[in-house]
C-alpha positions in Angstrom: 121.9 -269.8 95.4 121.7 -266.4 97.1 122.1 -266.3 100.8 120.2 -263.0 101.0 116.8 -263.2 102.6 113.9 -261.9 100.4 112.2 -258.6 101.4 109.0 -258.9 103.3 106.8 -255.8 102.6 103.1 -255.2 102.3 101.5 -256.7 99.1 100.3 -253.2 98.0 100.5 -249.5 99.1 98.0 -246.7 99.5 97.6 -243.1 100.3 96.2 -242.9 103.9 96.1 -239.3 104.5 96.7 -235.9 103.0 97.4 -232.4 104.3 98.2 -229.0 102.9 99.4 -225.6 103.9 99.0 -222.3 102.0 100.7 -219.2 103.2 98.6 -216.5 104.8 99.3 -213.8 102.3 97.0 -213.9 99.2 98.5 -212.0 96.2 96.0 -210.9 93.5 97.1 -210.2 89.9 97.0 -206.5 90.7 100.2 -206.8 92.7 101.9 -208.6 89.8 100.9 -205.8 87.4 102.9 -203.3 89.4 106.1 -204.7 87.8 105.0 -206.0 84.4 103.2 -204.6 81.5 100.1 -206.7 81.4 96.5 -206.9 82.6 94.4 -209.0 84.9 92.3 -210.2 81.9 95.5 -211.3 80.0 96.8 -213.2 83.0 93.5 -215.0 83.6 93.0 -215.9 79.9 96.6 -217.2 79.6 96.8 -219.1 82.8 93.5 -219.1 84.7 95.3 -217.6 87.6 93.6 -214.9 89.7 95.5 -215.2 93.0 98.4 -217.0 94.5 100.0 -217.3 98.0 103.3 -215.9 98.9 105.2 -217.0 102.0 106.3 -214.6 104.8 109.8 -214.9 106.3 108.4 -217.2 109.0 106.7 -219.5 106.5 109.9 -221.3 105.5 110.1 -224.5 103.4 110.5 -226.4 106.7 107.7 -224.6 108.5 105.1 -225.0 105.7 106.1 -228.7 105.4 105.7 -229.3 109.2 102.2 -227.8 109.0 101.1 -229.9 106.0 102.7 -233.0 107.5 100.9 -232.7 110.8 97.6 -232.6 108.9 98.4 -235.6 106.8 99.6 -237.6 109.8 96.4 -236.8 111.7 94.3 -237.7 108.6 96.0 -241.0 108.3 95.5 -241.9 111.9 99.1 -242.7 112.7 101.7 -241.2 115.0 104.9 -239.5 113.8 107.0 -242.2 115.5 105.6 -244.8 113.0 107.0 -243.0 110.0 109.9 -244.9 108.5 110.9 -242.5 105.8 110.5 -238.8 104.8 110.8 -237.9 101.2 110.7 -234.2 100.2 110.4 -232.9 96.7 111.5 -229.2 96.3 113.6 -226.9 94.2 113.5 -224.0 96.6 115.4 -225.2 99.6 118.6 -223.1 99.3 121.0 -225.2 101.4 123.0 -227.6 99.4 123.2 -229.8 102.4 121.8 -231.2 104.7 118.6 -232.3 103.1 115.5 -230.3 104.5 113.9 -233.7 105.0 116.0 -234.4 108.0 115.0 -231.1 109.7 111.3 -231.8 109.0 111.6 -235.3 110.3 113.0 -234.0 113.6 110.5 -231.2 113.9 107.5 -233.5 113.5 108.9 -235.9 116.0 109.4 -238.8 113.6 112.3 -240.3 115.5 115.1 -241.6 113.2 113.5 -242.2 109.8 115.3 -242.3 106.4 115.1 -238.8 105.2 116.1 -237.3 101.9 115.2 -234.6 99.2 114.6 -235.2 95.5 114.7 -232.6 92.7 112.2 -233.5 90.0 110.5 -230.1 89.6 106.7 -230.3 89.1 106.8 -234.0 88.7 108.4 -234.3 92.1 105.3 -235.5 94.0 104.8 -238.4 91.5 108.4 -239.4 91.9 108.2 -239.3 95.7 104.9 -241.2 95.7 106.5 -243.9 93.5 109.5 -244.2 95.8 107.2 -244.5 98.8 105.2 -247.2 97.2 108.5 -249.2 96.6 109.5 -248.8 100.2 106.2 -250.1 101.5 106.1 -253.1 99.2 109.9 -253.8 99.8 109.4 -253.7 103.5 112.0 -251.0 104.2 109.3 -248.7 105.8 105.8 -249.2 107.0 104.7 -245.7 106.6 106.3 -243.0 104.4 105.7 -239.3 104.5 105.9 -237.7 101.0 106.0 -233.9 100.9 106.0 -231.5 97.9 106.9 -228.0 99.0 108.0 -224.8 97.3 108.7 -221.1 98.0 108.7 -220.2 94.4 108.2 -216.5 95.2 112.0 -216.6 96.1 112.7 -217.8 92.5 110.4 -215.5 90.6 111.6 -212.6 88.5 108.9 -210.1 89.0 110.0 -208.2 85.9 109.7 -211.3 83.6 106.4 -210.9 81.8 106.3 -214.6 80.9 106.6 -216.0 84.4 106.0 -213.3 87.0 102.3 -214.2 87.4 102.8 -218.0 87.5 104.3 -219.1 90.7 103.0 -219.5 94.3 104.2 -221.0 97.5 102.8 -223.8 99.6 103.2 -227.4 100.9 101.3 -230.6 100.4 101.9 -233.9 102.2 100.6 -237.5 102.1 101.2 -240.6 104.2 101.7 -243.7 102.2 101.2 -247.0 104.0 100.4 -250.7 103.5 97.2 -252.0 101.6 95.6 -255.3 101.0 94.6 -254.4 97.5 96.2 -252.2 94.7 95.4 -248.5 95.5 98.5 -246.9 93.7 98.8 -248.0 90.1 101.9 -248.4 88.0 103.8 -245.2 87.4 104.5 -243.9 83.9 107.5 -241.7 84.3 110.4 -240.4 82.3 112.4 -237.5 81.1 113.3 -235.6 77.9 116.6 -234.1 78.7 117.0 -232.6 75.2 114.4 -230.1 76.2 115.9 -229.2 79.6 116.7 -225.6 78.5 112.9 -224.8 78.1 112.6 -224.5 81.9 115.6 -223.6 83.9 117.2 -221.4 86.5 118.5 -218.2 84.9 121.9 -218.2 86.6 123.9 -221.0 88.2 124.6 -220.6 91.9 128.4 -220.5 91.3 128.1 -217.8 88.7 125.9 -215.8 91.0 128.4 -216.3 93.8 131.3 -215.0 91.7 129.1 -211.9 90.9 130.6 -211.1 87.5 128.2 -208.4 86.3 129.1 -209.1 82.7 127.6 -212.6 83.0 124.6 -211.8 85.2 121.1 -210.2 84.4 120.3 -206.9 85.9 117.0 -205.5 87.0 115.5 -202.2 86.0 117.5 -200.4 88.6 120.8 -201.9 87.4 121.2 -204.2 90.3 122.2 -207.9 89.8 119.1 -210.2 89.7 118.8 -213.1 92.1 118.6 -216.4 90.2 115.1 -217.1 89.0 113.0 -219.7 87.1 112.6 -218.9 83.4 110.8 -220.8 80.7 110.1 -220.9 77.0 106.3 -220.6 77.4 105.1 -221.7 74.0 107.5 -224.7 73.8 106.5 -225.9 77.3 102.8 -225.4 76.4 103.0 -227.5 73.3 104.9 -230.3 75.0 102.5 -230.4 77.9 99.4 -230.4 75.8 100.5 -232.9 73.2 102.8 -235.2 75.0 101.4 -235.3 78.6 98.0 -236.4 77.5 99.6 -239.5 76.0 101.4 -240.2 79.3 98.2 -239.8 81.2 96.5 -242.2 79.0 99.3 -244.7 79.4 98.8 -244.4 83.2 95.1 -245.2 82.8 95.9 -248.1 80.6 98.6 -249.5 83.0 96.1 -249.3 85.8 93.4 -251.0 83.8 91.1 -248.0 84.2 89.1 -246.4 81.5 88.1 -242.7 81.4 84.5 -243.7 82.2 85.7 -245.4 85.4 87.6 -242.4 86.6 86.2 -240.2 89.3 88.8 -237.4 89.6 91.6 -235.9 87.5 94.4 -234.1 89.4 96.9 -232.8 87.0 99.9 -230.5 87.9 98.4 -227.0 88.4 100.6 -225.2 85.9 98.1 -223.6 83.6 94.3 -224.0 83.2 94.6 -224.0 79.4 96.8 -227.0 79.6 94.3 -228.7 82.0 91.4 -228.0 79.7 93.4 -229.4 76.7 94.2 -232.6 78.5 90.6 -233.1 79.6 89.5 -232.7 75.9 92.3 -235.0 74.5 91.6 -237.7 77.2 87.9 -237.4 76.4 87.1 -237.3 80.2 83.3 -237.6 80.9 81.5 -234.7 82.5 81.2 -236.7 85.8 84.9 -236.6 86.3 85.9 -234.0 88.8 88.9 -231.9 87.6 91.2 -230.1 89.9 91.5 -226.3 89.2 93.4 -225.2 92.2 95.6 -223.2 89.9 93.1 -220.4 89.9 93.7 -219.4 93.5 97.0 -221.1 94.3 99.1 -220.6 91.1 101.8 -223.0 90.1 103.4 -224.4 93.2 105.5 -227.1 91.3 105.9 -230.2 93.5 103.3 -229.0 96.0 100.5 -228.5 93.4 99.1 -232.1 93.2 98.8 -232.8 97.0 97.5 -229.3 97.6 94.8 -229.8 94.9 94.0 -233.2 96.3 93.6 -231.8 99.8 91.3 -229.1 98.6 89.1 -231.4 96.6 88.6 -233.7 99.6 88.1 -230.8 102.0 85.4 -229.2 99.8 83.6 -232.5 99.1 84.2 -232.2 95.3 86.0 -235.5 95.7 85.5 -238.2 98.3 87.4 -240.9 100.0 87.7 -244.0 97.8 87.4 -242.1 94.6 89.7 -243.2 91.7 92.0 -240.4 90.6 94.5 -239.9 87.8 97.4 -237.7 88.9 100.1 -236.4 86.6 103.0 -234.0 87.2 105.3 -232.5 84.5 107.9 -229.8 84.4 111.6 -228.8 84.5 113.9 -231.4 83.1 111.7 -232.0 81.2 110.4 -234.8 83.5 107.0 -236.4 84.1 105.2 -238.9 86.3 101.6 -240.2 86.1 99.7 -242.8 88.1 96.2 -243.7 89.2 95.4 -243.7 92.9 92.6 -244.3 95.3 92.0 -241.1 97.3 92.3 -241.4 101.1 
Protein backbone atom coordinates (compact mmCIF):
# COMPACT_ATOMS: atom_id res chain seq x y z
CA UNK A 1 0.00 0.00 0.00
CA UNK A 2 1.28 3.45 -0.91
CA UNK A 3 2.32 5.72 1.95
CA UNK A 4 1.66 8.83 -0.13
CA UNK A 5 -1.33 10.87 0.94
CA UNK A 6 -3.91 11.58 -1.78
CA UNK A 7 -4.22 15.08 -3.20
CA UNK A 8 -6.99 17.26 -1.80
CA UNK A 9 -8.11 19.76 -4.41
CA UNK A 10 -11.41 21.30 -5.38
CA UNK A 11 -13.92 18.99 -7.05
CA UNK A 12 -14.04 21.21 -10.15
CA UNK A 13 -12.51 24.37 -11.62
CA UNK A 14 -13.89 27.49 -13.29
CA UNK A 15 -12.80 30.68 -14.99
CA UNK A 16 -13.42 33.40 -12.42
CA UNK A 17 -12.24 36.52 -14.21
CA UNK A 18 -10.85 37.72 -17.51
CA UNK A 19 -8.77 40.68 -18.62
CA UNK A 20 -7.22 41.93 -21.83
CA UNK A 21 -4.75 44.48 -23.11
CA UNK A 22 -4.40 45.77 -26.66
CA UNK A 23 -1.53 48.11 -27.56
CA UNK A 24 -2.39 51.74 -28.14
CA UNK A 25 -1.29 51.85 -31.78
CA UNK A 26 -3.96 50.73 -34.26
CA UNK A 27 -2.53 49.68 -37.62
CA UNK A 28 -4.88 49.70 -40.64
CA UNK A 29 -4.33 47.64 -43.76
CA UNK A 30 -3.05 50.72 -45.57
CA UNK A 31 0.15 50.55 -43.50
CA UNK A 32 0.67 46.90 -44.46
CA UNK A 33 0.20 47.79 -48.13
CA UNK A 34 3.29 50.00 -47.99
CA UNK A 35 5.50 46.88 -48.13
CA UNK A 36 3.46 44.27 -50.01
CA UNK A 37 1.71 44.23 -53.37
CA UNK A 38 -1.91 43.74 -52.34
CA UNK A 39 -5.09 45.68 -51.55
CA UNK A 40 -7.34 46.39 -48.61
CA UNK A 41 -10.13 44.49 -50.36
CA UNK A 42 -7.91 41.41 -50.84
CA UNK A 43 -6.78 41.37 -47.23
CA UNK A 44 -10.33 41.70 -45.92
CA UNK A 45 -11.70 39.07 -48.27
CA UNK A 46 -8.93 36.59 -47.43
CA UNK A 47 -8.81 37.10 -43.67
CA UNK A 48 -11.50 39.49 -42.47
CA UNK A 49 -8.80 41.70 -40.95
CA UNK A 50 -9.20 45.49 -41.20
CA UNK A 51 -6.86 46.59 -38.40
CA UNK A 52 -4.50 45.18 -35.81
CA UNK A 53 -2.59 46.53 -32.80
CA UNK A 54 1.20 46.82 -32.71
CA UNK A 55 3.10 47.32 -29.48
CA UNK A 56 5.45 50.20 -28.74
CA UNK A 57 8.85 49.70 -27.14
CA UNK A 58 7.26 50.22 -23.72
CA UNK A 59 4.48 47.70 -24.37
CA UNK A 60 6.63 44.66 -23.73
CA UNK A 61 5.43 41.08 -23.30
CA UNK A 62 5.70 41.56 -19.54
CA UNK A 63 4.06 45.00 -19.49
CA UNK A 64 1.04 43.89 -21.55
CA UNK A 65 0.70 40.77 -19.41
CA UNK A 66 0.73 42.79 -16.19
CA UNK A 67 -2.05 45.05 -17.51
CA UNK A 68 -4.23 42.12 -18.61
CA UNK A 69 -3.54 40.22 -15.38
CA UNK A 70 -4.52 43.16 -13.19
CA UNK A 71 -7.92 43.31 -14.91
CA UNK A 72 -8.43 39.55 -14.59
CA UNK A 73 -7.52 39.59 -10.89
CA UNK A 74 -9.93 42.45 -10.21
CA UNK A 75 -12.65 40.74 -12.24
CA UNK A 76 -12.18 37.55 -10.22
CA UNK A 77 -12.37 39.40 -6.91
CA UNK A 78 -9.16 37.95 -5.47
CA UNK A 79 -5.82 39.44 -4.46
CA UNK A 80 -2.49 38.79 -6.23
CA UNK A 81 -1.18 37.08 -3.09
CA UNK A 82 -3.78 34.34 -3.49
CA UNK A 83 -2.38 33.22 -6.85
CA UNK A 84 -0.60 29.89 -6.52
CA UNK A 85 0.67 29.55 -10.10
CA UNK A 86 1.29 31.72 -13.15
CA UNK A 87 1.23 30.04 -16.58
CA UNK A 88 2.23 32.10 -19.61
CA UNK A 89 1.79 30.96 -23.20
CA UNK A 90 3.93 32.91 -25.66
CA UNK A 91 6.27 32.46 -28.61
CA UNK A 92 7.51 36.05 -28.62
CA UNK A 93 9.47 36.29 -25.37
CA UNK A 94 13.00 36.38 -26.74
CA UNK A 95 14.95 35.40 -23.63
CA UNK A 96 15.58 31.67 -23.47
CA UNK A 97 15.65 31.93 -19.68
CA UNK A 98 14.30 32.87 -17.21
CA UNK A 99 10.63 32.34 -17.99
CA UNK A 100 8.72 35.61 -18.41
CA UNK A 101 6.12 34.18 -16.00
CA UNK A 102 8.48 34.76 -13.09
CA UNK A 103 8.88 38.45 -13.94
CA UNK A 104 5.13 38.87 -14.37
CA UNK A 105 4.43 37.13 -11.05
CA UNK A 106 6.77 39.53 -9.28
CA UNK A 107 5.38 42.64 -10.97
CA UNK A 108 1.77 41.85 -10.05
CA UNK A 109 2.75 41.17 -6.43
CA UNK A 110 1.84 37.48 -6.46
CA UNK A 111 4.43 36.47 -3.86
CA UNK A 112 6.13 33.16 -4.62
CA UNK A 113 3.83 31.21 -6.96
CA UNK A 114 4.88 28.47 -9.32
CA UNK A 115 5.64 30.26 -12.59
CA UNK A 116 6.50 28.93 -16.03
CA UNK A 117 6.10 29.51 -19.76
CA UNK A 118 4.69 27.14 -22.34
CA UNK A 119 5.13 27.16 -26.12
CA UNK A 120 2.04 25.82 -27.84
CA UNK A 121 1.46 28.53 -30.41
CA UNK A 122 -2.14 29.49 -31.05
CA UNK A 123 -3.38 26.58 -28.92
CA UNK A 124 -1.40 27.87 -25.94
CA UNK A 125 -4.34 29.34 -24.04
CA UNK A 126 -6.18 26.02 -24.17
CA UNK A 127 -3.08 24.21 -22.98
CA UNK A 128 -2.63 26.66 -20.11
CA UNK A 129 -6.28 26.46 -19.14
CA UNK A 130 -6.07 22.66 -18.98
CA UNK A 131 -2.94 22.77 -16.82
CA UNK A 132 -4.63 25.27 -14.50
CA UNK A 133 -7.70 23.08 -14.16
CA UNK A 134 -5.46 20.17 -13.16
CA UNK A 135 -3.70 22.26 -10.52
CA UNK A 136 -7.00 23.33 -8.99
CA UNK A 137 -8.47 19.83 -8.81
CA UNK A 138 -5.13 18.35 -7.69
CA UNK A 139 -4.82 20.88 -4.90
CA UNK A 140 -1.41 22.26 -5.86
CA UNK A 141 -2.91 25.76 -6.27
CA UNK A 142 -6.15 27.42 -5.25
CA UNK A 143 -6.03 30.11 -7.94
CA UNK A 144 -4.06 30.05 -11.19
CA UNK A 145 -3.32 32.96 -13.51
CA UNK A 146 -3.26 31.89 -17.17
CA UNK A 147 -1.90 34.40 -19.69
CA UNK A 148 -1.73 34.33 -23.47
CA UNK A 149 0.54 37.11 -24.73
CA UNK A 150 2.27 37.94 -28.00
CA UNK A 151 4.26 40.66 -29.74
CA UNK A 152 4.00 39.04 -33.14
CA UNK A 153 4.90 42.31 -34.85
CA UNK A 154 8.46 41.42 -33.81
CA UNK A 155 8.20 38.16 -35.77
CA UNK A 156 6.44 39.47 -38.85
CA UNK A 157 8.14 39.75 -42.23
CA UNK A 158 6.48 42.85 -43.65
CA UNK A 159 7.60 41.85 -47.16
CA UNK A 160 5.91 38.43 -46.97
CA UNK A 161 2.64 38.84 -48.86
CA UNK A 162 1.21 35.68 -47.27
CA UNK A 163 1.65 36.72 -43.63
CA UNK A 164 2.44 40.44 -43.36
CA UNK A 165 -1.21 41.38 -42.76
CA UNK A 166 -2.08 38.58 -40.31
CA UNK A 167 -0.42 39.25 -37.01
CA UNK A 168 -1.09 41.59 -34.10
CA UNK A 169 0.01 42.13 -30.52
CA UNK A 170 -1.80 41.88 -27.21
CA UNK A 171 -2.32 40.01 -23.95
CA UNK A 172 -5.29 38.15 -22.49
CA UNK A 173 -5.51 36.65 -19.01
CA UNK A 174 -7.89 34.62 -16.89
CA UNK A 175 -8.02 33.53 -13.26
CA UNK A 176 -8.92 29.88 -12.79
CA UNK A 177 -10.19 28.84 -9.37
CA UNK A 178 -12.26 26.24 -7.49
CA UNK A 179 -15.85 25.37 -8.36
CA UNK A 180 -18.60 23.22 -6.86
CA UNK A 181 -19.86 22.06 -10.26
CA UNK A 182 -18.19 21.44 -13.64
CA UNK A 183 -17.47 24.73 -15.44
CA UNK A 184 -14.49 23.66 -17.56
CA UNK A 185 -15.15 20.58 -19.66
CA UNK A 186 -12.78 17.84 -20.79
CA UNK A 187 -10.05 19.06 -23.13
CA UNK A 188 -9.65 17.55 -26.58
CA UNK A 189 -6.05 18.27 -27.48
CA UNK A 190 -3.25 16.86 -29.53
CA UNK A 191 -0.66 17.45 -32.22
CA UNK A 192 0.18 16.52 -35.79
CA UNK A 193 3.94 16.88 -35.89
CA UNK A 194 4.18 15.57 -39.44
CA UNK A 195 2.73 18.96 -40.46
CA UNK A 196 5.08 21.06 -38.33
CA UNK A 197 6.73 22.63 -41.38
CA UNK A 198 3.49 24.35 -42.42
CA UNK A 199 3.88 27.03 -39.71
CA UNK A 200 7.39 27.76 -38.53
CA UNK A 201 10.08 30.28 -37.76
CA UNK A 202 11.99 31.14 -40.91
CA UNK A 203 15.45 30.89 -39.37
CA UNK A 204 16.65 29.15 -36.18
CA UNK A 205 18.14 31.47 -33.57
CA UNK A 206 21.54 29.76 -33.75
CA UNK A 207 21.70 30.18 -37.54
CA UNK A 208 20.75 33.83 -37.20
CA UNK A 209 23.41 34.27 -34.50
CA UNK A 210 26.11 32.84 -36.76
CA UNK A 211 25.04 35.28 -39.45
CA UNK A 212 26.04 33.23 -42.49
CA UNK A 213 24.50 35.31 -45.28
CA UNK A 214 24.44 32.30 -47.59
CA UNK A 215 21.94 30.60 -45.27
CA UNK A 216 19.81 33.60 -44.31
CA UNK A 217 16.99 35.41 -46.12
CA UNK A 218 17.63 39.00 -47.18
CA UNK A 219 15.22 41.90 -47.42
CA UNK A 220 14.71 44.11 -50.46
CA UNK A 221 17.64 46.27 -49.37
CA UNK A 222 19.97 43.27 -49.15
CA UNK A 223 20.06 43.20 -45.34
CA UNK A 224 19.66 40.00 -43.30
CA UNK A 225 16.06 39.54 -42.22
CA UNK A 226 15.25 38.98 -38.56
CA UNK A 227 13.63 35.55 -37.96
CA UNK A 228 9.91 35.65 -38.68
CA UNK A 229 6.88 33.38 -38.71
CA UNK A 230 6.01 31.89 -42.07
CA UNK A 231 3.29 29.49 -43.13
CA UNK A 232 1.92 27.49 -46.02
CA UNK A 233 -1.40 29.27 -46.12
CA UNK A 234 -3.48 26.86 -48.15
CA UNK A 235 -2.28 23.78 -46.26
CA UNK A 236 -3.00 25.41 -42.91
CA UNK A 237 -6.40 26.64 -44.10
CA UNK A 238 -7.46 23.18 -45.26
CA UNK A 239 -6.28 21.57 -42.02
CA UNK A 240 -8.06 24.12 -39.86
CA UNK A 241 -11.32 23.96 -41.80
CA UNK A 242 -11.60 20.19 -42.14
CA UNK A 243 -9.89 18.88 -39.00
CA UNK A 244 -10.59 21.49 -36.32
CA UNK A 245 -14.35 21.34 -36.75
CA UNK A 246 -14.07 17.65 -35.86
CA UNK A 247 -12.06 18.49 -32.74
CA UNK A 248 -14.58 21.17 -31.76
CA UNK A 249 -17.41 18.65 -32.10
CA UNK A 250 -15.48 16.16 -29.96
CA UNK A 251 -15.16 18.82 -27.24
CA UNK A 252 -18.92 19.43 -27.33
CA UNK A 253 -19.58 15.70 -27.12
CA UNK A 254 -17.11 15.24 -24.25
CA UNK A 255 -18.84 18.01 -22.30
CA UNK A 256 -22.28 16.59 -23.03
CA UNK A 257 -23.32 19.79 -24.80
CA UNK A 258 -25.19 20.01 -28.09
CA UNK A 259 -24.87 22.85 -30.58
CA UNK A 260 -28.39 23.98 -29.63
CA UNK A 261 -27.34 24.31 -25.97
CA UNK A 262 -24.30 26.43 -26.79
CA UNK A 263 -24.41 30.19 -26.19
CA UNK A 264 -21.03 31.35 -27.47
CA UNK A 265 -18.33 30.14 -29.86
CA UNK A 266 -14.80 31.53 -29.33
CA UNK A 267 -12.41 30.03 -31.85
CA UNK A 268 -8.80 31.10 -32.30
CA UNK A 269 -8.90 34.37 -34.21
CA UNK A 270 -6.75 33.32 -37.15
CA UNK A 271 -8.93 34.01 -40.14
CA UNK A 272 -12.61 34.89 -40.49
CA UNK A 273 -13.04 32.47 -43.40
CA UNK A 274 -11.92 29.63 -41.13
CA UNK A 275 -14.35 30.81 -38.45
CA UNK A 276 -17.23 30.93 -40.96
CA UNK A 277 -16.43 27.43 -42.21
CA UNK A 278 -16.35 26.01 -38.68
CA UNK A 279 -19.69 27.61 -37.83
CA UNK A 280 -21.20 26.04 -40.93
CA UNK A 281 -19.69 22.59 -40.36
CA UNK A 282 -20.72 22.55 -36.68
CA UNK A 283 -24.21 23.70 -37.72
CA UNK A 284 -24.32 26.29 -34.98
CA UNK A 285 -27.75 27.89 -34.54
CA UNK A 286 -28.17 31.62 -35.20
CA UNK A 287 -28.55 32.33 -31.48
CA UNK A 288 -24.92 31.35 -30.84
CA UNK A 289 -22.69 34.40 -30.51
CA UNK A 290 -19.52 33.98 -32.56
CA UNK A 291 -16.33 35.86 -31.67
CA UNK A 292 -14.96 37.88 -34.59
CA UNK A 293 -12.28 39.86 -32.81
CA UNK A 294 -9.93 39.05 -35.71
CA UNK A 295 -11.43 41.95 -37.67
CA UNK A 296 -9.83 44.60 -35.46
CA UNK A 297 -7.18 42.68 -33.53
CA UNK A 298 -5.72 40.32 -36.12
CA UNK A 299 -4.12 37.02 -35.19
CA UNK A 300 -2.56 37.33 -31.73
CA UNK A 301 -1.84 33.61 -31.37
CA UNK A 302 -2.08 32.53 -27.70
CA UNK A 303 -3.72 35.83 -26.74
CA UNK A 304 -6.57 35.61 -29.23
CA UNK A 305 -9.09 33.54 -27.26
CA UNK A 306 -8.90 35.42 -23.93
CA UNK A 307 -8.89 38.76 -25.79
CA UNK A 308 -11.98 37.75 -27.75
CA UNK A 309 -13.63 36.46 -24.57
CA UNK A 310 -12.93 39.71 -22.75
CA UNK A 311 -14.36 41.80 -25.59
CA UNK A 312 -17.56 39.74 -25.88
CA UNK A 313 -18.22 40.15 -22.16
CA UNK A 314 -17.32 43.85 -22.16
CA UNK A 315 -19.64 44.64 -25.08
CA UNK A 316 -22.51 42.55 -23.71
CA UNK A 317 -22.51 40.21 -26.71
CA UNK A 318 -21.91 37.43 -24.18
CA UNK A 319 -22.79 37.35 -20.51
CA UNK A 320 -21.62 35.72 -17.31
CA UNK A 321 -22.84 32.14 -17.06
CA UNK A 322 -23.00 31.56 -20.81
CA UNK A 323 -21.75 28.23 -22.11
CA UNK A 324 -18.90 28.72 -24.58
CA UNK A 325 -16.93 26.45 -26.87
CA UNK A 326 -13.29 27.55 -27.19
CA UNK A 327 -10.74 26.09 -29.59
CA UNK A 328 -7.18 27.05 -30.44
CA UNK A 329 -5.02 25.64 -33.21
CA UNK A 330 -1.72 26.50 -34.85
CA UNK A 331 2.02 25.90 -35.13
CA UNK A 332 3.09 22.38 -34.37
CA UNK A 333 0.49 21.64 -35.57
CA UNK A 334 -1.23 21.60 -32.18
CA UNK A 335 -4.78 22.10 -31.00
CA UNK A 336 -6.93 22.26 -27.86
CA UNK A 337 -10.70 22.59 -27.46
CA UNK A 338 -13.00 22.63 -24.46
CA UNK A 339 -16.36 23.93 -23.26
CA UNK A 340 -16.38 26.51 -20.46
CA UNK A 341 -18.79 28.61 -18.45
CA UNK A 342 -17.99 32.28 -18.95
CA UNK A 343 -17.05 34.24 -15.82
